[in-house]
KOLKOL-515903 format. One line per 5 residues: number of its first residue (from 1); for each residue x, y, z of C-alpha. Coordinates in pm, whole numbers, always signed. Example, Ala and Ser with C-alpha at 12.3 -4.5 7.8 and 13.67 -1.06 7.14 Angstrom:
BEGIN
1 = +1230/-450/+780; +1367/-106/+714 .
END
This chain:
BEGIN
1 = +20/-11/-28; +295/+230/+93; +418/+204/-296; +124/+180/-430; +68/+561/-225 .
6 = +397/+639/-342; +305/+651/-721; -20/+745/-684; +126/+1060/-553; +405/+1094/-771 .
11 = +194/+1062/-1125; -53/+1261/-979; +217/+1593/-987; +305/+1444/-1299; -11/+1481/-1481 .
16 = -88/+1809/-1289; +221/+1947/-1401; +191/+1810/-1760; -200/+1985/-1711; -84/+2300/-1633 .
21 = +236/+2306/-1909; -83/+2270/-2180; +158/+1906/-2284; -93/+1685/-2498; -221/+1415/-2341 .
26 = -118/+1525/-1995; -280/+1245/-1781; -90/+972/-1987; +229/+1182/-2073; +261/+1342/-1723 .
31 = +236/+1008/-1529; +500/+812/-1746; +746/+1083/-1742; +695/+1105/-1382; +775/+743/-1324 .
36 = +1066/+715/-1582; +1213/+1018/-1355; +1123/+902/-984; +1287/+536/-1087; +1592/+632/-1304 .
41 = +1681/+978/-1048; +1626/+881/-731; +1623/+462/-765; +1275/+430/-589; +1110/+162/-722 .
46 = +731/+244/-752; +452/-10/-824; +103/-81/-1020; -103/-364/-969; -161/-592/-1316 .
51 = -545/-532/-1185; -538/-157/-1231; -333/-160/-1566; -601/-375/-1716; -873/-174/-1596 .
56 = -717/+122/-1762; -680/-64/-2083; -1013/-156/-2070; -1219/+128/-2045; -1039/+286/-2321 .
61 = -1086/+15/-2494; -1442/+57/-2471; -1489/+416/-2529; -1263/+385/-2833; -1499/+138/-2939 .
66 = -1784/+368/-2915; -1655/+527/-3254; -1693/+252/-3452; -2023/+238/-3675; -2125/+66/-3985 .
71 = -1972/+291/-4189; -1640/+292/-4066; -1660/-106/-4050; -1709/-34/-4463; -1414/+240/-4479 .
76 = -1153/-2/-4315; -1303/-293/-4576; -1195/-60/-4813; -861/+48/-4698; -678/-289/-4616 .
81 = -513/-273/-4904; -393/+57/-4783; -319/-61/-4465; -123/-353/-4599; +103/-59/-4762 .
86 = +165/+142/-4489; +311/-152/-4312; +501/-287/-4567; +680/+60/-4599; +700/+113/-4268 .
91 = +876/-235/-4170; +1047/-187/-4478; +1210/+149/-4402; +1263/+56/-4041; +1469/-202/-4178 .
96 = +1696/+0/-4363; +1794/+204/-4109; +1843/-105/-3872; +2108/-183/-4139; +2241/+136/-4143 .
101 = +2269/+117/-3741; +2459/-182/-3773; +2691/-90/-3983; +2791/+242/-3790; +2794/+126/-3413 .
106 = +2908/-245/-3479; +2608/-377/-3327; +2473/-742/-3456; +2229/-667/-3747; +2018/-921/-3540 .
111 = +1967/-695/-3285; +1952/-351/-3444; +1687/-519/-3701; +1472/-648/-3392; +1544/-344/-3216 .
116 = +1403/-132/-3494; +1060/-299/-3590; +779/-93/-3467; +585/-390/-3288; +568/-341/-2908 .
121 = +895/-343/-2669; +755/-651/-2496; +696/-829/-2809; +1029/-741/-2978; +1245/-825/-2599 .
126 = +1071/-1181/-2657; +1151/-1262/-3048; +1508/-1111/-2948; +1590/-1400/-2666; +1447/-1678/-2974 .
131 = +1672/-1583/-3237; +2045/-1655/-3259; +2269/-1349/-3278; +2038/-1071/-3078; +2099/-929/-2802 .
136 = +1805/-872/-2625; +2001/-558/-2396; +2023/-360/-2711; +1698/-440/-2845; +1519/-336/-2519 .
141 = +1737/+17/-2552; +1660/+34/-2919; +1306/-23/-2858; +1252/+222/-2569; +1438/+478/-2740 .
146 = +1198/+418/-3040; +896/+420/-2797; +1015/+722/-2608; +1041/+935/-3009; +685/+855/-3058 .
151 = +488/+883/-2768; +640/+1242/-2709; +675/+1325/-3070; +362/+1212/-3253; +96/+1367/-3029 .
156 = +293/+1682/-2980; +286/+1709/-3393; -98/+1568/-3402; -213/+1839/-3141; -42/+2169/-3242 .
161 = +113/+2098/-3604; -183/+1903/-3738; -557/+1919/-3558; -775/+2210/-3644; -913/+2220/-3251 .
166 = -780/+2062/-2925; -810/+2028/-2623; -474/+1911/-2475; -541/+1616/-2184; -873/+1561/-2320 .
171 = -957/+1201/-2375; -1254/+999/-2550; -1567/+1194/-2432; -1874/+1360/-2442; -1942/+1548/-2148 .
176 = -2073/+1392/-1825; -2441/+1531/-1860; -2427/+1257/-2241; -2318/+969/-2065; -2704/+793/-2080 .
181 = -2799/+994/-2395; -3019/+837/-2613; -3242/+745/-2355; -3012/+392/-2316; -3165/+230/-2003 .
186 = -2964/+269/-1655; -3040/-123/-1585; -2845/-222/-1896; -2545/-38/-1767; -2437/-360/-1562 .
191 = -2535/-601/-1911; -2265/-350/-2080; -1999/-411/-1797; -2063/-788/-1702; -2042/-839/-2159 .
196 = -1695/-615/-2196; -1538/-815/-1874; -1614/-1130/-2074; -1494/-1023/-2375; -1187/-925/-2267 .
201 = -1111/-1254/-2066; -1235/-1431/-2390; -931/-1218/-2599; -688/-1328/-2323; -779/-1662/-2397 .
206 = -744/-1647/-2761; -381/-1496/-2702; -498/-1157/-2863; -232/-845/-2863; -344/-618/-2570 .
211 = -653/-818/-2490; -774/-583/-2208; -789/-331/-2482; -863/-501/-2801; -1171/-704/-2629 .
216 = -1345/-441/-2537; -1325/-244/-2853; -1489/-504/-3028; -1783/-554/-2851; -1803/-158/-2827 .
221 = -1776/-134/-3176; -1980/-482/-3224; -2255/-278/-3060; -2277/+93/-3190; -2253/-111/-3519 .
226 = -2589/-245/-3426; -2718/+44/-3390; -2732/+46/-3036; -2656/+334/-2844; -2423/+243/-2556 .
231 = -2357/+483/-2238; -2009/+663/-2268; -1760/+715/-1983; -1764/+1037/-1813; -1440/+1226/-1818 .
236 = -1309/+1175/-1518; -1323/+819/-1556; -1136/+845/-1866; -857/+1064/-1744; -776/+809/-1493 .
241 = -788/+564/-1732; -491/+751/-1926; -337/+802/-1569; -284/+440/-1533; -189/+340/-1900 .
246 = +92/+670/-1809; +184/+431/-1505; +219/+112/-1698; +405/+270/-1992; +661/+402/-1736 .
251 = +742/+116/-1547; +816/-39/-1892; +1103/+198/-1957; +1397/+172/-1750; +1661/+448/-1808 .
256 = +1888/+234/-1644; +1901/+23/-1940; +2038/+331/-2132; +2324/+376/-1967; +2637/+277/-2138 .
261 = +2527/+302/-2482; +2601/+679/-2604; +2724/+582/-2913; +2380/+400/-2982; +2156/+661/-2888 .
266 = +2189/+913/-3136; +2132/+635/-3459; +1853/+509/-3185; +1651/+818/-3181; +1752/+934/-3525 .
271 = +1579/+580/-3646; +1284/+669/-3481; +1235/+1035/-3594; +1320/+928/-3957; +990/+677/-3930 .
276 = +765/+969/-3773; +884/+1180/-4046; +836/+863/-4311; +490/+867/-4151; +421/+1265/-4187 .
281 = +473/+1216/-4557; +292/+877/-4562; -20/+1037/-4419; +14/+1349/-4648; -33/+1130/-4954 .
286 = -329/+868/-4803; -514/+1219/-4672; -476/+1312/-5104; -628/+990/-5230; -861/+854/-4977 .
291 = -1172/+953/-4747; -936/+1077/-4418; -780/+1358/-4271; -430/+1432/-4276; -431/+1391/-3855 .
296 = -600/+1060/-3891; -392/+924/-4175; -70/+1048/-3953; -178/+898/-3646; -310/+593/-3858 .
301 = +46/+548/-3997; +235/+684/-3689; +466/+366/-3544; +302/+339/-3214; +17/+149/-3035 .
306 = -333/+99/-3065; -364/+286/-2674; -140/+593/-2749; -267/+656/-3126; -585/+570/-2980 .
311 = -585/+819/-2706; -410/+1050/-2916; -697/+1038/-3186; -978/+1064/-2935; -832/+1413/-2778 .
316 = -789/+1572/-3130; -1120/+1442/-3239; -965/+1250/-3550; -1121/+880/-3688; -1030/+668/-3377 .
321 = -1156/+383/-3546; -971/+412/-3882; -675/+490/-3619; -691/+150/-3427; -751/-53/-3759 .
326 = -475/+88/-3936; -269/+46/-3564; -380/-280/-3557; -311/-405/-3885; +52/-332/-3838 .
331 = +110/-519/-3517; -44/-785/-3603; +115/-817/-3963; +482/-780/-3724; +373/-1039/-3496 .
336 = +233/-1289/-3695; +418/-1269/-4067; +769/-1037/-3937; +934/-1311/-3722; +891/-1609/-3987 .
341 = +1003/-1330/-4279; +1347/-1260/-4018; +1416/-1585/-3863; +1428/-1694/-4248; +1662/-1409/-4398 .
346 = +1902/-1511/-4065; +1893/-1896/-4151; +2004/-1741/-4569; +2225/-1426/-4449; +2424/-1714/-4202 .
351 = +2418/-1990/-4496; +2542/-1745/-4734; +2875/-1647/-4479; +2922/-2050/-4396 .
END
């Protein structure tokens, strides 16, 4: 309880400070930064129960699922080729950056490639342990730098450069007075809660990526697309979910992993920034030929995660359903196809040098 109280106090200060400074997504990035600095500089270990993390993801997933409609489902189906093209270009560009980094720094090509692919920090570290020649410490470092670059640069660009009108720190959210709009019966709220939790548990059993986020999205999207009007969450609850996500992300990033990697740091940061700039160029082209806005296309093609980019899309009033669909497609492609391609490529590389 003492550790939990300390975590809440430290991250509340971080969220409040970022709110006062008008930093985008203040209740996600503020707690994230507070956790990193508190643990990294003061060497104080913070704790956040996995149940609270899952609850935060569940609330965010449900809120974002409400943005799906029958029309957005038709749009997503029509944009599957665009999703594949964006994913292939992003992964290919990341691998090219990885090849250059390996040549300049002397790390193994395996470590550099797995460390550069935008497929999630934890998933890529696990993959590095399965591939001969990859150093999971190097992979963890490179993925950490990439994640930090995306999490801070993309929301800033989306809010201050691309969005027409934003409310920094806001979430997925009608005002609290509209929570039970459209005559949705109060008795149905517990039923919705039970169904959402069940969907998350099913997603866990099916081993879906980020199941506590993806399961509720699917249920909320299905209810909305079917013409129902599920209740929206009040703003404070959405901000609390962002707070929980920020703590979770901060605990997964260890500043101690950055020590002793001065040579690799600039290349990792430059690689992450280069992929963000690629996303900007790609999204400009997509906004010209597809029925989506520039900011929606940018958040869809940026090398972030479903939760981080989805929260940002909600804050800048982008099309959350399109953003989550693009991000989910890229993650599934990287999780199910890229590892096999990498193993095949590395085996062929080894045979050619034997």
